[in-house]
C-alpha positions as CSV (number, residue, x, y, z in Angstrom):
1,M,110.0,107.7,102.1
2,V,111.3,107.1,98.6
3,R,114.7,108.4,99.7
4,V,114.9,105.5,102.1
5,R,113.2,102.8,100.1
6,R,114.9,103.1,96.7
7,P,118.5,102.9,98.1
8,L,117.5,100.0,100.4
9,R,115.9,98.2,97.5
10,R,119.1,98.7,95.5
11,K,121.2,97.4,98.4
12,I,119.2,94.2,98.4
13,G,119.6,93.8,94.7
14,F,116.4,95.3,93.3
15,Q,116.1,97.9,90.5
16,V,113.2,100.2,89.8
17,D,112.7,100.1,86.0
18,G,109.8,102.6,86.0
19,A,107.0,104.2,87.8
20,W,103.6,105.5,86.6
21,V,100.4,107.1,87.8
22,V,97.1,106.0,86.2
23,E,95.4,109.2,85.1
24,G,92.0,109.7,86.7
25,E,92.6,106.9,89.2
26,N,94.2,106.8,92.6
27,E,96.6,104.2,91.3
28,F,100.4,104.0,91.2
29,V,102.2,101.3,89.2
30,W,105.9,100.5,89.2
31,I,108.1,97.8,87.7
32,L,110.5,96.4,90.3
33,R,113.2,94.0,89.0
34,H,115.5,91.5,90.6
35,D,118.0,89.7,88.3
36,G,118.2,86.6,90.4
37,P,116.2,83.4,89.8
38,P,112.4,83.8,90.4
39,E,112.5,81.6,93.5
40,E,114.9,84.2,95.1
41,W,112.3,87.0,94.9
42,T,110.4,85.9,98.0
43,A,113.7,85.8,100.0
44,R,114.8,89.2,98.8
45,Q,111.3,90.7,99.6
46,A,111.5,89.2,103.1
47,E,115.0,90.7,103.5
48,Y,113.7,94.1,102.5
49,Y,110.7,94.1,104.7
50,G,112.6,92.6,107.6
51,S,115.4,95.1,107.5
52,A,115.9,97.7,110.3
53,E,116.0,100.5,107.7
54,R,112.6,99.6,106.3
55,K,111.0,99.1,109.7
56,A,112.2,102.6,110.7
57,V,110.4,104.3,107.9
58,D,107.6,106.4,109.4
59,P,104.9,106.6,108.4
60,D,104.9,103.1,107.1
61,P,104.1,103.3,103.4
62,A,102.4,100.0,103.4
63,K,99.6,101.6,105.4
64,L,98.9,103.9,102.5
65,I,98.3,101.1,100.0
66,A,94.7,100.0,99.8
67,H,95.4,97.1,97.3
68,A,98.6,95.6,95.9
69,E,99.2,93.1,93.2
70,E,102.5,91.3,92.3
71,R,103.0,89.7,89.0
72,T,106.0,87.9,87.6
73,V,106.8,89.0,84.1
74,R,109.6,88.2,81.6
75,P,110.9,90.3,78.7
76,V,110.0,89.4,75.2
77,P,111.8,90.4,72.0
78,V,110.3,93.5,70.3
79,D,110.8,94.2,66.6
80,T,111.8,97.8,66.4
81,S,112.1,98.0,62.6
């Protein structure tokens, strides 16, 4: 599934900045980035989910997700000194 989804996400303009598993929980977290304006996010998501490539993924990974949260974040400067 990842072999299909990641290249398709990239094709639509997304980048996967990182992925984590929460130890002791059945929880997966990833940071998905799109460098366009925030209002473009919804359109790009619709393009991804509406694509023939995504619809052809079997089994549908969305059926494996019990709960999903989306949050919009922005970078902040970090003093590394």
